[in-house]
All heavy atoms as a GROMACS GRO file, in nm:
protein
  583
    1MET      N    1   0.085  -0.117   0.001
    1MET     CA    2   0.001   0.000   0.000
    1MET      C    3   0.090   0.124   0.000
    1MET      O    4   0.180   0.135   0.083
    1MET     CB    5  -0.088  -0.002   0.126
    1MET     CG    6  -0.175   0.119   0.137
    1MET     SD    7  -0.285   0.111   0.279
    1MET     CE    8  -0.428   0.044   0.202
    2PRO      N    9   0.064   0.219  -0.091
    2PRO     CA   10   0.151   0.337  -0.100
    2PRO      C   11   0.129   0.433   0.018
    2PRO      O   12   0.018   0.441   0.071
    2PRO     CB   13   0.110   0.403  -0.232
    2PRO     CG   14  -0.023   0.350  -0.262
    2PRO     CD   15  -0.035   0.217  -0.198
    3GLN      N   16   0.233   0.501   0.051
    3GLN     CA   17   0.226   0.596   0.162
    3GLN      C   18   0.171   0.730   0.110
    3GLN      O   19   0.193   0.767  -0.006
    3GLN     CB   20   0.365   0.619   0.220
    3GLN     CG   21   0.421   0.498   0.290
    3GLN     CD   22   0.340   0.469   0.417
    3GLN    OE1   23   0.299   0.560   0.487
    3GLN    NE2   24   0.319   0.341   0.441
    4LEU      N   25   0.100   0.800   0.200
    4LEU     CA   26   0.044   0.931   0.166
    4LEU      C   27   0.154   1.036   0.174
    4LEU      O   28   0.222   1.048   0.276
    4LEU     CB   29  -0.072   0.965   0.261
    4LEU     CG   30  -0.146   1.094   0.234
    4LEU    CD1   31  -0.213   1.088   0.097
    4LEU    CD2   32  -0.250   1.116   0.341
    5ASP      N   33   0.169   1.111   0.066
    5ASP     CA   34   0.274   1.213   0.063
    5ASP      C   35   0.220   1.340   0.131
    5ASP      O   36   0.130   1.407   0.080
    5ASP     CB   37   0.312   1.241  -0.082
    5ASP     CG   38   0.426   1.340  -0.091
    5ASP    OD1   39   0.497   1.359   0.009
    5ASP    OD2   40   0.441   1.401  -0.198
    6THR      N   41   0.275   1.373   0.246
    6THR     CA   42   0.229   1.490   0.321
    6THR      C   43   0.330   1.603   0.318
    6THR      O   44   0.319   1.697   0.395
    6THR     CB   45   0.203   1.451   0.467
    6THR    OG1   46   0.325   1.401   0.522
    6THR    CG2   47   0.093   1.348   0.476
    7SER      N   48   0.423   1.598   0.231
    7SER     CA   49   0.529   1.701   0.229
    7SER      C   50   0.476   1.836   0.182
    7SER      O   51   0.534   1.940   0.216
    7SER     CB   52   0.644   1.656   0.139
    7SER     OG   53   0.597   1.641   0.006
    8THR      N   54   0.372   1.842   0.107
    8THR     CA   55   0.321   1.969   0.056
    8THR      C   56   0.206   2.025   0.139
    8THR      O   57   0.150   2.129   0.106
    8THR     CB   58   0.273   1.954  -0.090
    8THR    OG1   59   0.170   1.855  -0.093
    8THR    CG2   60   0.387   1.911  -0.180
    9TRP      N   61   0.166   1.953   0.244
    9TRP     CA   62   0.052   1.999   0.322
    9TRP      C   63   0.078   2.132   0.392
    9TRP      O   64  -0.007   2.220   0.395
    9TRP     CB   65   0.016   1.893   0.425
    9TRP     CG   66  -0.061   1.777   0.367
    9TRP    CD1   67  -0.069   1.742   0.237
    9TRP    CD2   68  -0.136   1.682   0.440
    9TRP    NE1   69  -0.147   1.630   0.222
    9TRP    CE2   70  -0.189   1.591   0.346
    9TRP    CE3   71  -0.164   1.662   0.573
    9TRP    CZ2   72  -0.270   1.484   0.383
    9TRP    CZ3   73  -0.243   1.556   0.610
    9TRP    CH2   74  -0.295   1.467   0.516
   10LEU      N   75   0.196   2.147   0.446
   10LEU     CA   76   0.227   2.273   0.516
   10LEU      C   77   0.220   2.392   0.418
   10LEU      O   78   0.162   2.496   0.453
   10LEU     CB   79   0.364   2.264   0.580
   10LEU     CG   80   0.409   2.388   0.657
   10LEU    CD1   81   0.319   2.412   0.777
   10LEU    CD2   82   0.553   2.376   0.696
   11THR      N   83   0.273   2.374   0.302
   11THR     CA   84   0.268   2.481   0.202
   11THR      C   85   0.125   2.514   0.163
   11THR      O   86   0.086   2.631   0.150
   11THR     CB   87   0.348   2.440   0.078
   11THR    OG1   88   0.478   2.398   0.116
   11THR    CG2   89   0.358   2.554  -0.020
   12MET      N   90   0.043   2.412   0.146
   12MET     CA   91  -0.096   2.435   0.106
   12MET      C   92  -0.175   2.502   0.217
   12MET      O   93  -0.254   2.594   0.192
   12MET     CB   94  -0.162   2.300   0.070
   12MET     CG   95  -0.110   2.239  -0.058
   12MET     SD   96  -0.134   2.345  -0.201
   12MET     CE   97  -0.311   2.351  -0.205
   13ILE      N   98  -0.153   2.460   0.341
   13ILE     CA   99  -0.227   2.518   0.453
   13ILE      C  100  -0.186   2.666   0.474
   13ILE      O  101  -0.271   2.752   0.492
   13ILE     CB  102  -0.204   2.435   0.580
   13ILE    CG1  103  -0.274   2.301   0.565
   13ILE    CG2  104  -0.255   2.509   0.703
   13ILE    CD1  105  -0.242   2.202   0.676
   14LEU      N  106  -0.058   2.692   0.467
   14LEU     CA  107  -0.012   2.830   0.483
   14LEU      C  108  -0.061   2.920   0.370
   14LEU      O  109  -0.101   3.034   0.392
   14LEU     CB  110   0.140   2.834   0.493
   14LEU     CG  111   0.200   2.777   0.621
   14LEU    CD1  112   0.351   2.781   0.613
   14LEU    CD2  113   0.149   2.852   0.742
   15SER      N  114  -0.059   2.870   0.250
   15SER     CA  115  -0.108   2.949   0.137
   15SER      C  116  -0.259   2.970   0.148
   15SER      O  117  -0.310   3.077   0.109
   15SER     CB  118  -0.071   2.885   0.005
   15SER     OG  119  -0.136   2.761  -0.009
   16MET      N  120  -0.331   2.872   0.199
   16MET     CA  121  -0.475   2.889   0.218
   16MET      C  122  -0.504   3.000   0.320
   16MET      O  123  -0.589   3.084   0.298
   16MET     CB  124  -0.537   2.758   0.264
   16MET     CG  125  -0.685   2.767   0.291
   16MET     SD  126  -0.749   2.628   0.382
   16MET     CE  127  -0.665   2.647   0.538
   17PHE      N  128  -0.431   2.998   0.433
   17PHE     CA  129  -0.450   3.102   0.533
   17PHE      C  130  -0.414   3.240   0.479
   17PHE      O  131  -0.483   3.339   0.506
   17PHE     CB  132  -0.369   3.072   0.659
   17PHE     CG  133  -0.435   2.972   0.749
   17PHE    CD1  134  -0.367   2.858   0.787
   17PHE    CD2  135  -0.563   2.991   0.796
   17PHE    CE1  136  -0.426   2.766   0.871
   17PHE    CE2  137  -0.624   2.900   0.879
   17PHE     CZ  138  -0.555   2.786   0.916
   18LEU      N  139  -0.308   3.247   0.404
   18LEU     CA  140  -0.268   3.374   0.347
   18LEU      C  141  -0.375   3.426   0.248
   18LEU      O  142  -0.411   3.544   0.249
   18LEU     CB  143  -0.133   3.360   0.278
   18LEU     CG  144  -0.077   3.486   0.212
   18LEU    CD1  145  -0.046   3.590   0.317
   18LEU    CD2  146   0.043   3.453   0.128
   19THR      N  147  -0.427   3.338   0.167
   19THR     CA  148  -0.530   3.376   0.070
   19THR      C  149  -0.658   3.421   0.141
   19THR      O  150  -0.718   3.522   0.104
   19THR     CB  151  -0.560   3.258  -0.023
   19THR    OG1  152  -0.440   3.212  -0.082
   19THR    CG2  153  -0.660   3.297  -0.130
   20LEU      N  154  -0.698   3.348   0.245
   20LEU     CA  155  -0.818   3.387   0.319
   20LEU      C  156  -0.798   3.522   0.389
   20LEU      O  157  -0.890   3.604   0.393
   20LEU     CB  158  -0.853   3.280   0.422
   20LEU     CG  159  -0.919   3.154   0.366
   20LEU    CD1  160  -0.934   3.051   0.476
   20LEU    CD2  161  -1.052   3.186   0.304
   21PHE      N  162  -0.680   3.542   0.441
   21PHE     CA  163  -0.652   3.671   0.507
   21PHE      C  164  -0.663   3.786   0.406
   21PHE      O  165  -0.722   3.889   0.434
   21PHE     CB  166  -0.512   3.666   0.570
   21PHE     CG  167  -0.472   3.794   0.633
   21PHE    CD1  168  -0.523   3.830   0.755
   21PHE    CD2  169  -0.380   3.877   0.569
   21PHE    CE1  170  -0.487   3.950   0.814
   21PHE    CE2  171  -0.342   3.996   0.629
   21PHE     CZ  172  -0.396   4.032   0.751
   22ILE      N  173  -0.606   3.767   0.290
   22ILE     CA  174  -0.611   3.872   0.186
   22ILE      C  175  -0.753   3.897   0.141
   22ILE      O  176  -0.797   4.013   0.125
   22ILE     CB  177  -0.519   3.835   0.068
   22ILE    CG1  178  -0.373   3.840   0.112
   22ILE    CG2  179  -0.541   3.927  -0.050
   22ILE    CD1  180  -0.275   3.785   0.011
   23ILE      N  181  -0.830   3.792   0.124
   23ILE     CA  182  -0.969   3.808   0.079
   23ILE      C  183  -1.050   3.883   0.183
   23ILE      O  184  -1.126   3.975   0.152
   23ILE     CB  185  -1.031   3.670   0.048
   23ILE    CG1  186  -0.970   3.614  -0.080
   23ILE    CG2  187  -1.182   3.680   0.034
   23ILE    CD1  188  -1.010   3.472  -0.111
   24PHE      N  189  -1.034   3.847   0.312
   24PHE     CA  190  -1.109   3.917   0.416
   24PHE      C  191  -1.064   4.062   0.430
   24PHE      O  192  -1.146   4.150   0.454
   24PHE     CB  193  -1.096   3.844   0.549
   24PHE     CG  194  -1.189   3.726   0.562
   24PHE    CD1  195  -1.141   3.597   0.569
   24PHE    CD2  196  -1.326   3.746   0.563
   24PHE    CE1  197  -1.226   3.490   0.580
   24PHE    CE2  198  -1.413   3.639   0.575
   24PHE     CZ  199  -1.363   3.511   0.582
   25GLN      N  200  -0.938   4.088   0.412
   25GLN     CA  201  -0.890   4.226   0.417
   25GLN      C  202  -0.950   4.308   0.305
   25GLN      O  203  -0.987   4.424   0.323
   25GLN     CB  204  -0.738   4.228   0.412
   25GLN     CG  205  -0.669   4.178   0.534
   25GLN     CD  206  -0.700   4.261   0.656
   25GLN    OE1  207  -0.701   4.382   0.650
   25GLN    NE2  208  -0.728   4.196   0.765
   26LEU      N  209  -0.958   4.251   0.188
   26LEU     CA  210  -1.018   4.324   0.076
   26LEU      C  211  -1.166   4.348   0.097
   26LEU      O  212  -1.218   4.454   0.061
   26LEU     CB  213  -0.994   4.247  -0.054
   26LEU     CG  214  -0.851   4.244  -0.104
   26LEU    CD1  215  -0.839   4.153  -0.226
   26LEU    CD2  216  -0.806   4.385  -0.142
   27LYS      N  217  -1.235   4.251   0.155
   27LYS     CA  218  -1.378   4.271   0.180
   27LYS      C  219  -1.402   4.374   0.288
   27LYS      O  220  -1.492   4.457   0.278
   27LYS     CB  221  -1.442   4.138   0.219
   27LYS     CG  222  -1.462   4.046   0.103
   27LYS     CD  223  -1.559   3.936   0.140
   27LYS     CE  224  -1.594   3.854   0.021
   27LYS     NZ  225  -1.679   3.923  -0.074
   28ILE      N  226  -1.322   4.371   0.392
   28ILE     CA  227  -1.340   4.467   0.502
   28ILE      C  228  -1.302   4.608   0.460
   28ILE      O  229  -1.361   4.705   0.504
   28ILE     CB  230  -1.257   4.419   0.625
   28ILE    CG1  231  -1.323   4.296   0.684
   28ILE    CG2  232  -1.247   4.528   0.729
   28ILE    CD1  233  -1.244   4.233   0.796
   29SER      N  234  -1.206   4.619   0.371
   29SER     CA  235  -1.159   4.753   0.331
   29SER      C  236  -1.263   4.828   0.248
   29SER      O  237  -1.250   4.948   0.228
   29SER     CB  238  -1.030   4.740   0.251
   29SER     OG  239  -1.055   4.677   0.127
   30LYS      N  240  -1.367   4.762   0.202
   30LYS     CA  241  -1.472   4.830   0.124
   30LYS      C  242  -1.567   4.908   0.211
   30LYS      O  243  -1.641   4.993   0.163
   30LYS     CB  244  -1.551   4.728   0.042
   30LYS     CG  245  -1.470   4.666  -0.069
   30LYS     CD  246  -1.552   4.565  -0.147
   30LYS     CE  247  -1.468   4.503  -0.256
   30LYS     NZ  248  -1.544   4.402  -0.332
   31TYR      N  249  -1.570   4.880   0.342
   31TYR     CA  250  -1.662   4.948   0.430
   31TYR      C  251  -1.603   5.078   0.481
   31TYR      O  252  -1.483   5.090   0.503
   31TYR     CB  253  -1.696   4.858   0.551
   31TYR     CG  254  -1.775   4.736   0.513
   31TYR    CD1  255  -1.712   4.611   0.508
   31TYR    CD2  256  -1.909   4.744   0.483
   31TYR    CE1  257  -1.784   4.498   0.472
   31TYR    CE2  258  -1.983   4.632   0.446
   31TYR     CZ  259  -1.918   4.511   0.442
   31TYR     OH  260  -1.990   4.399   0.407
   32ASN      N  261  -1.690   5.177   0.498
   32ASN     CA  262  -1.648   5.305   0.554
   32ASN      C  263  -1.678   5.307   0.703
   32ASN      O  264  -1.794   5.285   0.743
   32ASN     CB  265  -1.722   5.420   0.486
   32ASN     CG  266  -1.678   5.434   0.343
   32ASN    OD1  267  -1.563   5.406   0.311
   32ASN    ND2  268  -1.768   5.476   0.257
   33PHE      N  269  -1.578   5.333   0.781
   33PHE     CA  270  -1.595   5.341   0.925
   33PHE      C  271  -1.575   5.485   0.969
   33PHE      O  272  -1.484   5.554   0.923
   33PHE     CB  273  -1.495   5.251   0.998
   33PHE     CG  274  -1.518   5.104   0.975
   33PHE    CD1  275  -1.438   5.033   0.887
   33PHE    CD2  276  -1.621   5.040   1.040
   33PHE    CE1  277  -1.460   4.899   0.865
   33PHE    CE2  278  -1.645   4.905   1.018
   33PHE     CZ  279  -1.564   4.834   0.932
   34TYR      N  280  -1.659   5.530   1.059
   34TYR     CA  281  -1.646   5.664   1.112
   34TYR      C  282  -1.548   5.660   1.228
   34TYR      O  283  -1.563   5.583   1.321
   34TYR     CB  284  -1.782   5.717   1.158
   34TYR     CG  285  -1.879   5.728   1.044
   34TYR    CD1  286  -1.984   5.638   1.029
   34TYR    CD2  287  -1.864   5.828   0.948
   34TYR    CE1  288  -2.071   5.648   0.923
   34TYR    CE2  289  -1.952   5.838   0.842
   34TYR     CZ  290  -2.055   5.748   0.830
   34TYR     OH  291  -2.141   5.759   0.725
   35TYR      N  292  -1.448   5.744   1.223
   35TYR     CA  293  -1.342   5.740   1.323
   35TYR      C  294  -1.384   5.805   1.454
   35TYR      O  295  -1.359   5.754   1.560
   35TYR     CB  296  -1.216   5.806   1.268
   35TYR     CG  297  -1.158   5.731   1.152
   35TYR    CD1  298  -1.164   5.780   1.023
   35TYR    CD2  299  -1.099   5.607   1.171
   35TYR    CE1  300  -1.111   5.710   0.916
   35TYR    CE2  301  -1.046   5.535   1.064
   35TYR     CZ  302  -1.053   5.588   0.937
   35TYR     OH  303  -1.002   5.517   0.832
   36ASN      N  304  -1.447   5.922   1.448
   36ASN     CA  305  -1.485   5.994   1.569
   36ASN      C  306  -1.635   6.021   1.567
   36ASN      O  307  -1.679   6.128   1.526
   36ASN     CB  308  -1.409   6.127   1.578
   36ASN     CG  309  -1.263   6.105   1.603
   36ASN    OD1  310  -1.225   6.013   1.672
   36ASN    ND2  311  -1.179   6.190   1.545
   37PRO      N  312  -1.712   5.926   1.612
   37PRO     CA  313  -1.856   5.952   1.615
   37PRO      C  314  -1.888   6.053   1.726
   37PRO      O  315  -1.839   6.044   1.836
   37PRO     CB  316  -1.916   5.815   1.646
   37PRO     CG  317  -1.809   5.740   1.713
   37PRO     CD  318  -1.678   5.792   1.658
   38GLU      N  319  -1.971   6.148   1.693
   38GLU     CA  320  -2.007   6.251   1.790
   38GLU      C  321  -2.148   6.224   1.840
   38GLU      O  322  -2.238   6.188   1.762
   38GLU     CB  323  -2.001   6.390   1.727
   38GLU     CG  324  -1.861   6.428   1.685
   38GLU     CD  325  -1.857   6.562   1.618
   38GLU    OE1  326  -1.963   6.626   1.609
   38GLU    OE2  327  -1.747   6.602   1.576
   39LEU      N  328  -2.166   6.243   1.969
   39LEU     CA  329  -2.298   6.222   2.026
   39LEU      C  330  -2.387   6.341   1.997
   39LEU      O  331  -2.345   6.456   2.013
   39LEU     CB  332  -2.284   6.202   2.177
   39LEU     CG  333  -2.214   6.074   2.222
   39LEU    CD1  334  -2.200   6.075   2.373
   39LEU    CD2  335  -2.292   5.952   2.177
   40THR      N  336  -2.506   6.314   1.955
   40THR     CA  337  -2.600   6.422   1.933
   40THR      C  338  -2.707   6.412   2.041
   40THR      O  339  -2.763   6.304   2.068
   40THR     CB  340  -2.668   6.411   1.795
   40THR    OG1  341  -2.729   6.283   1.785
   40THR    CG2  342  -2.563   6.423   1.684
   41SER      N  343  -2.732   6.523   2.105
   41SER     CA  344  -2.833   6.523   2.211
   41SER      C  345  -2.971   6.542   2.150
   41SER      O  346  -2.997   6.639   2.081
   41SER     CB  347  -2.803   6.631   2.312
   41SER     OG  348  -2.813   6.755   2.246
   42ILE      N  349  -3.056   6.449   2.176
   42ILE     CA  350  -3.192   6.455   2.127
   42ILE      C  351  -3.282   6.486   2.245
   42ILE      O  352  -3.293   6.407   2.339
   42ILE     CB  353  -3.233   6.321   2.061
   42ILE    CG1  354  -3.141   6.290   1.944
   42ILE    CG2  355  -3.377   6.326   2.018
   42ILE    CD1  356  -3.161   6.152   1.886
   43LYS      N  357  -3.346   6.600   2.241
   43LYS     CA  358  -3.435   6.639   2.349
   43LYS      C  359  -3.579   6.625   2.302
   43LYS      O  360  -3.620   6.686   2.204
   43LYS     CB  361  -3.409   6.783   2.390
   43LYS     CG  362  -3.273   6.801   2.455
   43LYS     CD  363  -3.254   6.943   2.503
   43LYS     CE  364  -3.119   6.956   2.570
   43LYS     NZ  365  -3.096   7.092   2.617
   44THR      N  366  -3.650   6.543   2.373
   44THR     CA  367  -3.791   6.525   2.338
   44THR      C  368  -3.873   6.630   2.411
   44THR      O  369  -3.847   6.658   2.529
   44THR     CB  370  -3.840   6.383   2.375
   44THR    OG1  371  -3.819   6.364   2.515
   44THR    CG2  372  -3.762   6.277   2.299
   45PRO      N  373  -3.970   6.686   2.345
   45PRO     CA  374  -4.051   6.788   2.413
   45PRO      C  375  -4.136   6.726   2.522
   45PRO      O  376  -4.182   6.613   2.509
   45PRO     CB  377  -4.137   6.847   2.300
   45PRO     CG  378  -4.136   6.744   2.194
   45PRO     CD  379  -4.009   6.667   2.207
   46LYS      N  380  -4.155   6.799   2.628
   46LYS     CA  381  -4.234   6.751   2.740
   46LYS      C  382  -4.381   6.758   2.703
   46LYS      O  383  -4.432   6.864   2.667
   46LYS     CB  384  -4.203   6.837   2.862
   46LYS     CG  385  -4.286   6.803   2.984
   46LYS     CD  386  -4.235   6.678   3.047
   46LYS     CE  387  -4.309   6.658   3.178
   46LYS     NZ  388  -4.319   6.523   3.217
   47GLN      N  389  -4.448   6.646   2.714
   47GLN     CA  390  -4.591   6.641   2.683
   47GLN      C  391  -4.668   6.636   2.812
   47GLN      O  392  -4.645   6.548   2.895
   47GLN     CB  393  -4.623   6.517   2.597
   47GLN     CG  394  -4.557   6.525   2.461
   47GLN     CD  395  -4.590   6.401   2.378
   47GLN    OE1  396  -4.650   6.307   2.426
   47GLN    NE2  397  -4.549   6.401   2.252
   48ASN      N  398  -4.758   6.729   2.825
   48ASN     CA  399  -4.841   6.731   2.946
   48ASN      C  400  -4.959   6.637   2.926
   48ASN      O  401  -5.037   6.653   2.833
   48ASN     CB  402  -4.892   6.872   2.974
   48ASN     CG  403  -4.777   6.960   3.016
   48ASN    OD1  404  -4.681   6.911   3.073
   48ASN    ND2  405  -4.786   7.089   2.984
   49THR      N  406  -4.971   6.545   3.015
   49THR     CA  407  -5.083   6.451   3.008
   49THR      C  408  -5.183   6.488   3.116
   49THR      O  409  -5.145   6.548   3.217
   49THR     CB  410  -5.033   6.308   3.028
   49THR    OG1  411  -4.961   6.301   3.149
   49THR    CG2  412  -4.946   6.263   2.913
   50PRO      N  413  -5.309   6.458   3.097
   50PRO     CA  414  -5.411   6.501   3.194
   50PRO      C  415  -5.390   6.443   3.334
   50PRO      O  416  -5.421   6.507   3.432
   50PRO     CB  417  -5.542   6.448   3.136
   50PRO     CG  418  -5.512   6.416   2.995
   50PRO     CD  419  -5.367   6.394   2.982
   51TRP      N  420  -5.332   6.322   3.344
   51TRP     CA  421  -5.319   6.262   3.474
   51TRP      C  422  -5.196   6.311   3.551
   51TRP      O  423  -5.178   6.282   3.668
   51TRP     CB  424  -5.315   6.110   3.463
   51TRP     CG  425  -5.207   6.058   3.374
   51TRP    CD1  426  -5.078   6.036   3.403
   51TRP    CD2  427  -5.224   6.024   3.236
   51TRP    NE1  428  -5.010   5.990   3.295
   51TRP    CE2  429  -5.097   5.982   3.190
   51TRP    CE3  430  -5.329   6.023   3.147
   51TRP    CZ2  431  -5.075   5.940   3.058
   51TRP    CZ3  432  -5.309   5.983   3.017
   51TRP    CH2  433  -5.182   5.942   2.974
   52GLU      N  434  -5.110   6.390   3.487
   52GLU     CA  435  -4.996   6.444   3.560
   52GLU      C  436  -5.035   6.558   3.652
   52GLU      O  437  -4.971   6.581   3.754
   52GLU     CB  438  -4.888   6.491   3.462
   52GLU     CG  439  -4.813   6.376   3.398
   52GLU     CD  440  -4.706   6.424   3.303
   52GLU    OE1  441  -4.698   6.546   3.277
   52GLU    OE2  442  -4.628   6.341   3.257
   53THR      N  443  -5.137   6.631   3.616
   53THR     CA  444  -5.177   6.746   3.698
   53THR      C  445  -5.276   6.707   3.806
   53THR      O  446  -5.301   6.784   3.896
   53THR     CB  447  -5.238   6.854   3.609
   53THR    OG1  448  -5.349   6.797   3.538
   53THR    CG2  449  -5.135   6.906   3.509
   54LYS      N  450  -5.334   6.591   3.798
   54LYS     CA  451  -5.434   6.548   3.897
   54LYS      C  452  -5.370   6.457   4.000
   54LYS      O  453  -5.274   6.386   3.972
   54LYS     CB  454  -5.548   6.475   3.827
   54LYS     CG  455  -5.626   6.561   3.732
   54LYS     CD  456  -5.736   6.480   3.669
   54LYS     CE  457  -5.815   6.563   3.570
   54LYS     NZ  458  -5.916   6.486   3.501
   55TRP      N  459  -5.428   6.457   4.118
   55TRP     CA  460  -5.384   6.368   4.224
   55TRP      C  461  -5.458   6.235   4.204
   55TRP      O  462  -5.581   6.230   4.200
   55TRP     CB  463  -5.415   6.426   4.360
   55TRP     CG  464  -5.372   6.335   4.472
   55TRP    CD1  465  -5.248   6.322   4.520
   55TRP    CD2  466  -5.455   6.245   4.544
   55TRP    NE1  467  -5.246   6.230   4.620
   55TRP    CE2  468  -5.373   6.180   4.638
   55TRP    CE3  469  -5.591   6.213   4.541
   55TRP    CZ2  470  -5.419   6.086   4.727
   55TRP    CZ3  471  -5.638   6.117   4.628
   55TRP    CH2  472  -5.554   6.054   4.720
   56THR      N  473  -5.382   6.129   4.194
   56THR     CA  474  -5.443   5.998   4.179
   56THR      C  475  -5.388   5.908   4.286
   56THR      O  476  -5.270   5.916   4.324
   56THR     CB  477  -5.412   5.935   4.041
   56THR    OG1  478  -5.273   5.928   4.026
   56THR    CG2  479  -5.474   6.017   3.928
   57LYS      N  480  -5.472   5.822   4.335
   57LYS     CA  481  -5.429   5.728   4.437
   57LYS      C  482  -5.406   5.593   4.370
   57LYS      O  483  -5.490   5.546   4.294
   57LYS     CB  484  -5.534   5.714   4.546
   57LYS     CG  485  -5.486   5.629   4.660
   57LYS     CD  486  -5.586   5.631   4.774
   57LYS     CE  487  -5.533   5.548   4.889
   57LYS     NZ  488  -5.626   5.547   5.003
   58ILE      N  489  -5.292   5.534   4.398
   58ILE     CA  490  -5.258   5.405   4.341
   58ILE      C  491  -5.286   5.299   4.445
   58ILE      O  492  -5.233   5.304   4.556
   58ILE     CB  493  -5.110   5.402   4.296
   58ILE    CG1  494  -5.086   5.507   4.191
   58ILE    CG2  495  -5.073   5.264   4.245
   58ILE    CD1  496  -4.941   5.525   4.156
   59TYR      N  497  -5.371   5.206   4.411
   59TYR     CA  498  -5.402   5.098   4.502
   59TYR      C  499  -5.312   4.980   4.471
   59TYR      O  500  -5.319   4.922   4.364
   59TYR     CB  501  -5.549   5.056   4.488
   59TYR     CG  502  -5.645   5.160   4.539
   59TYR    CD1  503  -5.706   5.250   4.455
   59TYR    CD2  504  -5.672   5.166   4.675
   59TYR    CE1  505  -5.792   5.346   4.502
   59TYR    CE2  506  -5.759   5.261   4.725
   59TYR     CZ  507  -5.819   5.351   4.638
   59TYR     OH  508  -5.904   5.444   4.687
   60LEU      N  509  -5.231   4.948   4.566
   60LEU     CA  510  -5.146   4.831   4.549
   60LEU      C  511  -5.225   4.706   4.584
   60LEU      O  512  -5.316   4.711   4.667
   60LEU     CB  513  -5.024   4.842   4.640
   60LEU     CG  514  -4.931   4.958   4.608
   60LEU    CD1  515  -4.822   4.963   4.715
   60LEU    CD2  516  -4.871   4.942   4.471
   61PRO      N  517  -5.192   4.594   4.523
   61PRO     CA  518  -5.268   4.473   4.556
   61PRO      C  519  -5.258   4.433   4.702
   61PRO      O  520  -5.352   4.377   4.758
   61PRO     CB  521  -5.204   4.366   4.467
   61PRO     CG  522  -5.136   4.442   4.360
   61PRO     CD  523  -5.098   4.574   4.415
   62LEU      N  524  -5.148   4.464   4.769
   62LEU     CA  525  -5.135   4.425   4.908
   62LEU      C  526  -5.212   4.517   5.002
   62LEU      O  527  -5.241   4.481   5.115
   62LEU     CB  528  -4.987   4.423   4.947
   62LEU     CG  529  -4.903   4.317   4.877
   62LEU    CD1  530  -4.758   4.331   4.916
   62LEU    CD2  531  -4.954   4.179   4.910
   63SER      N  532  -5.245   4.638   4.958
   63SER     CA  533  -5.316   4.729   5.045
   63SER      C  534  -5.468   4.714   5.034
   63SER      O  535  -5.541   4.778   5.110
   63SER     CB  536  -5.276   4.874   5.011
   63SER     OG  537  -5.325   4.905   4.881
   64LEU      N  538  -5.515   4.634   4.942
   64LEU     CA  539  -5.658   4.611   4.930
   64LEU      C  540  -5.705   4.515   5.038
   64LEU      O  541  -5.628   4.432   5.088
   64LEU     CB  542  -5.690   4.552   4.792
   64LEU     CG  543  -5.665   4.645   4.674
   64LEU    CD1  544  -5.688   4.568   4.542
   64LEU    CD2  545  -5.756   4.764   4.679
   65PRO      N  546  -5.832   4.525   5.076
   65PRO     CA  547  -5.881   4.427   5.176
   65PRO      C  548  -5.881   4.288   5.115
   65PRO      O  549  -5.894   4.271   4.993
   65PRO     CB  550  -6.022   4.477   5.205
   65PRO     CG  551  -6.059   4.567   5.097
   65PRO     CD  552  -5.931   4.623   5.040
   66PRO      N  553  -5.870   4.187   5.197
   66PRO     CA  554  -5.864   4.050   5.142
   66PRO      C  555  -5.995   4.014   5.074
   66PRO      O  556  -6.103   4.050   5.122
   66PRO     CB  557  -5.837   3.964   5.263
   66PRO     CG  558  -5.858   4.047   5.381
   66PRO     CD  559  -5.854   4.190   5.341
   67TYR      N  560  -5.985   3.945   4.967
   67TYR     CA  561  -6.102   3.904   4.890
   67TYR      C  562  -6.125   3.755   4.912
   67TYR      O  563  -6.039   3.673   4.885
   67TYR     CB  564  -6.077   3.931   4.740
   67TYR     CG  565  -6.190   3.890   4.652
   67TYR    CD1  566  -6.307   3.962   4.650
   67TYR    CD2  567  -6.180   3.777   4.572
   67TYR    CE1  568  -6.413   3.926   4.568
   67TYR    CE2  569  -6.284   3.738   4.490
   67TYR     CZ  570  -6.402   3.814   4.488
   67TYR     OH  571  -6.505   3.777   4.409
   68TYR      N  572  -6.244   3.722   4.967
   68TYR     CA  573  -6.275   3.581   4.994
   68TYR      C  574  -6.390   3.534   4.911
   68TYR      O  575  -6.483   3.598   4.883
   68TYR     CB  576  -6.309   3.560   5.142
   68TYR     CG  577  -6.190   3.586   5.232
   68TYR    CD1  578  -6.184   3.699   5.312
   68TYR    CD2  579  -6.085   3.495   5.238
   68TYR    CE1  580  -6.076   3.723   5.392
   68TYR    CE2  581  -5.978   3.520   5.320
   68TYR     CZ  582  -5.973   3.632   5.398
   68TYR     OH  583  -5.868   3.653   5.478
   0.00000   0.00000   0.00000
């Protein structure tokens, strides 16, 4: 039975990694990245709702009388 020749495997694996690296670098280089993103402050206008000006009582479930 003939032996498997593995002498070229290292060359093939290294060339594959190099090729993949170059391909990914070329693909990534097509994107535009912003170097210094600036924060923009967005202020939402205050909306007055009818229930904000009225006094309302909130009934918590534990403060209600027991229901049997």
